[in-house]
Every structure is written in C-alpha cells, then in structure tokens.
C-alpha positions as CSV (number, residue, x, y, z in Angstrom):
1,X,42.5,84.2,104.8
2,X,44.6,80.4,104.9
3,X,47.8,79.6,106.0
4,X,50.7,77.6,104.1
5,X,52.7,75.6,106.4
6,X,55.9,77.2,107.8
7,X,58.1,76.0,105.3
8,X,56.0,77.4,102.4
9,X,55.6,81.0,102.3
10,X,54.0,83.0,99.2
11,X,57.0,84.7,98.1
12,X,59.2,81.5,97.9
13,X,56.7,79.8,95.5
14,X,57.0,82.5,93.4
15,X,59.2,81.6,89.8
16,X,61.5,83.7,87.6
17,X,59.8,84.2,84.4
18,X,62.6,85.9,81.8
19,X,59.4,87.1,79.6
20,X,56.2,89.2,80.1
21,X,52.9,89.2,78.1
22,X,49.9,91.5,78.6
23,X,46.5,90.8,79.6
24,X,43.3,91.6,77.9
25,X,42.7,95.1,77.0
26,X,38.6,94.5,77.7
27,X,39.1,92.1,80.8
28,X,36.2,93.5,82.5
29,X,33.8,93.0,79.9
30,X,35.1,89.5,79.4
31,X,35.1,88.5,83.1
32,X,31.3,90.2,83.4
33,X,30.2,88.2,80.1
34,X,31.3,84.8,81.3
35,X,30.0,85.0,84.6
36,X,26.8,85.8,82.8
37,X,26.8,82.9,81.0
38,X,27.2,80.5,84.0
39,X,24.0,81.6,85.2
40,X,21.9,81.9,82.3
41,X,23.2,78.6,80.8
42,X,22.6,76.8,84.4
43,X,25.9,75.7,84.4
44,X,25.7,77.0,88.0
45,X,23.1,75.5,89.8
46,X,22.1,77.9,92.2
47,X,23.8,81.5,93.9
48,X,26.2,79.7,96.2
49,X,28.0,78.2,92.9
50,X,27.8,81.1,90.9
51,X,29.8,83.3,94.0
52,X,32.3,80.0,93.7
53,X,32.1,81.3,89.8
54,X,32.5,85.1,90.5
55,X,35.4,84.3,93.0
56,X,36.9,82.7,90.7
57,X,37.5,85.2,87.7
58,X,37.5,82.7,85.0
59,X,37.0,85.4,82.7
60,X,40.0,86.8,84.0
61,X,42.1,83.9,83.2
62,X,41.0,83.4,80.0
63,X,41.8,87.6,79.5
64,X,44.9,87.0,80.8
65,X,46.0,83.8,78.9
66,X,43.9,84.9,75.4
67,X,45.7,88.7,75.2
68,X,45.3,89.1,71.6
69,X,42.1,87.6,70.9
70,X,39.1,89.6,70.1
71,X,36.1,90.0,73.4
72,X,33.7,87.1,71.5
73,X,36.8,84.6,71.3
74,X,37.9,85.6,74.7
75,X,34.6,85.0,76.1
76,X,34.3,81.8,74.4
77,X,37.3,80.8,76.2
78,X,36.5,82.3,79.4
79,X,33.0,80.1,79.0
80,X,35.9,77.1,78.3
81,X,37.2,77.5,81.8
82,X,34.6,77.8,83.3
83,X,32.9,74.6,82.4
84,X,36.6,73.0,83.2
85,X,36.6,74.3,86.7
86,X,33.1,73.5,87.7
87,X,33.3,70.1,86.2
88,X,36.3,69.9,88.4
89,X,34.3,71.5,91.5
90,X,31.6,69.2,91.3
91,X,32.5,65.6,90.1
92,X,36.4,65.6,90.9
93,X,37.5,67.7,93.8
94,X,35.0,66.1,96.4
95,X,36.1,67.5,99.6
96,X,34.8,65.6,102.4
97,X,33.6,62.7,100.3
98,X,34.5,59.5,99.2
99,X,35.2,59.0,96.0
100,X,32.9,57.0,93.5
101,X,35.0,56.7,90.1
102,X,32.4,54.7,88.6
103,X,29.6,57.5,88.8
104,X,32.2,59.8,87.0
105,X,32.9,57.4,84.4
106,X,28.9,57.3,83.4
107,X,29.2,61.0,83.0
108,X,32.3,60.9,81.2
109,X,30.5,57.9,78.7
110,X,28.5,60.6,78.0
111,X,31.1,63.8,77.3
112,X,32.7,61.4,75.1
113,X,29.4,60.6,72.9
114,X,30.0,64.7,72.7
115,X,33.6,65.2,72.6
116,X,34.2,61.6,70.0
117,X,30.6,60.8,68.4
118,X,30.4,57.0,68.5
119,X,29.1,55.2,65.9
120,X,25.4,54.6,64.9
121,X,24.6,52.2,67.1
122,X,23.3,53.9,70.5
123,X,21.1,52.1,72.8
124,X,18.9,53.9,75.2
125,X,20.8,55.6,78.5
126,X,19.4,56.0,81.7
127,X,18.0,59.4,82.8
128,X,20.2,61.8,84.1
129,X,20.7,63.8,87.4
130,X,19.6,67.6,86.3
131,X,23.1,68.3,87.4
132,X,24.4,66.0,84.9
133,X,22.5,67.4,82.1
134,X,23.2,70.8,82.8
135,X,26.9,70.0,82.8
136,X,26.6,68.1,79.2
137,X,24.0,70.5,77.8
138,X,26.7,73.5,78.4
139,X,29.4,71.3,76.7
140,X,27.1,70.7,74.0
141,X,26.5,74.3,73.4
142,X,30.6,75.2,74.3
143,X,31.3,72.8,71.2
144,X,28.7,73.9,68.7
145,X,30.2,77.6,69.2
146,X,33.8,76.7,69.2
147,X,33.2,74.8,65.4
148,X,31.2,77.8,65.0
149,X,34.8,79.7,65.3
150,X,37.1,77.1,64.2
151,X,39.2,77.7,61.2
152,X,42.2,74.9,61.9
153,X,40.9,71.8,63.4
154,X,41.1,73.1,66.7
155,X,37.9,71.8,67.8
156,X,39.0,68.3,66.7
157,X,42.2,69.4,68.7
158,X,40.6,70.5,71.9
159,X,38.2,67.4,72.0
160,X,41.2,65.3,71.9
161,X,43.0,66.9,74.6
162,X,39.7,67.8,76.6
163,X,39.1,63.9,76.7
164,X,43.0,63.0,77.3
165,X,42.3,65.5,80.7
166,X,39.1,63.4,81.9
167,X,40.7,60.2,81.5
168,X,43.6,61.3,84.2
169,X,40.9,62.5,86.4
170,X,39.4,59.3,86.4
171,X,42.7,57.5,86.8
172,X,43.4,59.5,90.4
173,X,39.5,59.0,91.4
174,X,40.3,55.3,91.0
175,X,43.5,55.5,93.1
176,X,42.0,57.7,95.7
177,X,38.6,55.1,95.5
178,X,41.3,52.3,96.5
179,X,43.1,54.5,99.2
180,X,46.2,53.9,96.9
181,X,48.5,57.0,97.8
182,X,49.6,58.7,95.0
183,X,53.0,58.1,93.8
184,X,55.6,60.9,92.4
185,X,56.2,59.5,89.0
186,X,52.4,58.5,88.4
187,X,51.9,62.4,89.1
188,X,54.3,63.3,87.1
189,X,52.5,61.9,84.1
190,X,48.9,62.4,85.5
191,X,49.4,66.1,85.8
192,X,49.8,67.5,82.4
193,X,46.5,65.6,81.9
194,X,44.6,66.5,84.8
195,X,45.4,70.2,84.6
196,X,43.6,70.7,81.0
197,X,46.5,72.9,80.1
198,X,46.4,70.9,77.0
199,X,42.9,71.3,76.0
200,X,43.4,75.4,76.7
201,X,46.6,75.1,74.6
202,X,44.3,73.5,72.0
203,X,42.7,76.6,71.4
204,X,45.5,79.6,71.1
205,X,44.3,81.2,68.1
206,X,40.8,80.6,67.8
207,X,39.1,82.7,65.8
208,X,42.2,84.3,64.3
209,X,44.2,83.5,60.7
210,X,46.8,82.6,62.7
211,X,46.2,79.5,64.3
212,X,48.2,76.6,63.3
213,X,47.0,74.3,60.5
214,X,46.6,70.3,61.5
215,X,49.9,69.5,59.8
216,X,51.9,72.0,62.2
217,X,50.4,71.1,65.2
218,X,51.4,67.7,64.6
219,X,55.1,68.2,64.4
220,X,56.6,66.3,67.0
221,X,58.8,69.3,68.3
222,X,55.5,71.3,68.6
223,X,53.5,68.7,70.4
224,X,56.6,68.4,72.7
225,X,56.7,72.3,73.1
226,X,53.2,72.1,74.1
227,X,53.6,69.6,76.3
228,X,56.4,71.5,78.4
229,X,54.4,74.9,78.5
230,X,51.1,72.3,80.0
231,X,53.5,71.0,82.4
232,X,54.8,74.5,83.7
233,X,51.1,75.3,83.6
234,X,50.6,72.4,86.1
235,X,52.8,73.0,87.9
236,X,53.0,76.2,89.1
237,X,49.1,76.2,89.5
238,X,50.1,74.0,92.5
239,X,52.6,75.7,93.7
240,X,49.1,78.3,94.7
241,X,46.4,76.1,95.1
242,X,48.2,74.3,97.7
243,X,46.8,77.2,99.9
244,X,43.4,75.9,99.0
245,X,44.6,72.0,99.0
246,X,46.5,71.7,102.2
247,X,43.5,70.3,104.3
248,X,41.9,68.7,101.4
249,X,41.7,64.4,101.7
250,X,42.9,64.8,98.1
251,X,46.0,67.3,98.6
252,X,48.2,63.9,97.8
253,X,47.5,65.3,93.6
254,X,49.6,68.5,94.4
255,X,53.2,68.7,93.7
256,X,54.4,70.2,96.9
257,X,52.6,67.4,99.1
258,X,54.8,64.6,96.7
259,X,57.9,66.0,97.7
260,X,59.7,65.7,100.7
261,X,59.3,68.6,103.5
262,X,63.2,69.1,104.0
263,X,63.3,71.2,100.5
264,X,59.9,71.4,99.4
265,X,59.7,75.0,98.6
266,X,63.1,74.7,96.3
267,X,62.3,71.7,94.8
268,X,59.2,72.5,93.7
269,X,60.5,75.9,92.1
270,X,63.3,73.8,90.6
271,X,60.7,71.8,88.5
272,X,58.8,74.5,87.1
273,X,62.0,76.0,86.7
274,X,63.3,73.2,85.0
275,X,60.3,72.9,82.6
276,X,60.5,76.3,82.2
277,X,63.9,76.2,80.3
278,X,63.1,72.9,78.6
279,X,60.1,74.8,77.0
280,X,62.6,77.9,76.3
281,X,65.1,76.2,74.8
282,X,62.9,74.0,72.2
283,X,61.4,77.2,71.2
284,X,64.6,78.5,70.4
285,X,65.8,75.5,68.4
286,X,62.4,75.8,66.3
287,X,63.1,78.9,65.4
288,X,61.9,80.0,61.8
289,X,60.2,82.9,60.7
290,X,56.6,81.2,59.8
291,X,54.5,83.5,61.3
292,X,51.5,81.2,62.3
293,X,54.5,79.4,64.0
294,X,55.8,82.7,65.7
295,X,52.0,83.2,66.7
296,X,51.7,80.4,68.2
297,X,54.5,80.0,70.3
298,X,53.6,83.6,71.5
299,X,50.0,82.5,72.2
300,X,51.9,79.9,74.6
301,X,54.0,82.4,76.5
302,X,50.9,84.4,77.3
303,X,49.3,80.9,78.3
304,X,51.7,80.0,80.8
305,X,52.4,83.3,81.9
306,X,48.6,84.4,82.4
307,X,48.1,81.4,84.4
308,X,50.5,81.8,86.3
309,X,49.7,85.5,87.2
310,X,46.1,84.1,87.7
311,X,47.1,81.6,90.0
312,X,49.1,83.9,92.1
313,X,46.7,86.6,91.9
314,X,43.2,84.4,92.3
315,X,40.8,84.6,95.6
316,X,39.8,81.0,94.7
317,X,43.2,80.4,96.1
318,X,44.0,83.2,98.0
319,X,41.0,84.0,99.8
C-alpha cells in the first residue's frame, strides 16, 4: 500500500460534514451492471483495464451519489462515471509520458461533435485509432440513453458541463506540455472544471419527476450552489487521491501539492470546510417550499457526501 508523506496522514485529511446521505439499497447490482457494460461496450480495451475499473468501483460511486434513483438510472450514471474515469486515465493522466495536448485536442473535437453537433458542413475526418473509436462509441451510446431518460433538459446541461470539463483538462495539459508549473490561482479555477463534478451534478434527479426544469436550473443562486458543491467534490477528492498522485509527474494538479508543506493538511481541510460552509449558507438562504428545488438540494448533498465516502474508501486511492 502506498503511504502519505509524514505531514499528511489519512485521519488528518477527513472533513466534518454535518449531514449524511445513504448509499443505494441495490449497490451491488449497480456495481455489477456498470462493470458488465464496461466490458461489453469495449470501453475496457483488455483485462488489465477491466481490472482498473473493477478496483475503482465506479458503480459504487453512482450508488453513493444517486441513492434515490431507480436501478436503471443509477446504472446509467455509473456508466457515465466510468467513461469519465476511463477518459482521464487514458488521455489525461498519462503517468510517465509527456503530455500531447494537440493529440488530445483532436479527440476533443470529435467529442464535441457528439456533445454539441456542429453545422451541416462536415468535411471528412482522418480515421480514428481503435481506442479512440471505442471511447467515442461509448460516449454516443451514453448520450443516446441519457436523451431517452431526460425529462428536464438534463442531456443538454450534461453536454455543456462535460464540454467545460474537457476544456479545463486541455488547459492543464497545455501547461504540462510546456513544463509550466501550475499556479494555485489557476487551479482554483480549473479544479471544479476538471473534476467533471458539474457534469455529474447536471444529472441529479435523472429519470424522475423531480429533476429541475431549465428555468430553475438557470437561476444564479442555483448555479452558485452547484458550483460550491462541485468545488467541494473536487477538493475532497484531492485529499484522498493524493495517495495515488504523490509520486506522479503531474501531481502539481492536486490541492495538497499546491499548498505550503508547513500547514498543508490543515489548510486543505479549511478550504474544503469553507466550501461546504458556503454551500450550506446559500442553501439555507434559498429555502422555499418548491418540491423540485428541495429534491435538487437533497441530490446535491447526496453527490457531495457520496463522493466523499467513495473517495475515502475506494481502492483506486488507497490500494
């Protein structure tokens, strides 16, 4: 098992969350179906990649973050999460390899064709590498099934937030390609993007009658609330992924790496706590009796608490 530096121990990284949310009662079934899709869809290129997905427990993450969903929609969210982690591992998190933003940008153009279809003019494109073709086919499959489950414009929201996440990843890739040290003020902006938490939060309430309608989703206070939730997810994920990333050449894209060693642990926890406190203050000020909005804030809490619990437990960070 990997170890943390002397000044960063696992208990010291834990954050106090003044609420709890449950895991889905059918967690095991969700995990099994997500893993089966990773194999049958071709997203996992071989047994080695499938083993990475199995260790990651991405279906379990969906079960933690979507405990109120029916199994079908929780599985779909788990498949989306699996695609996001697969994309990150294969094209962004290239341990031991120099990053190649031009190659990734070419793939992102293809992703964008699926997320926000371009106008009618479509000049012929060069053939894809087999792994890229599998990646895009899996994304197309997910988008099609999201559209079928969508009753509140969530596929459009998801597409926009995923585009935002991929743009943030390309920013970080460009810095690494030029050996530019990532600055803390840059990372404070890019981390809520690259975590893809906003894409996940766009799916809160998927397949239910309680999903927010576009006018409510677009409210500035709801958008700010969602940003606080996404930032909290990103920062707390950094706390526990530090174990995995500490020896990585790209570990400057981690909150703990960017903080001064003297008070690294306390500072990181304060950042997480401040984000959570800001979320709770804004949530209380929104108030109201709108059942959809109440269901949405419950969903945001599930995503924050669920991501925290998964990050605290997953062998991906602690094996």
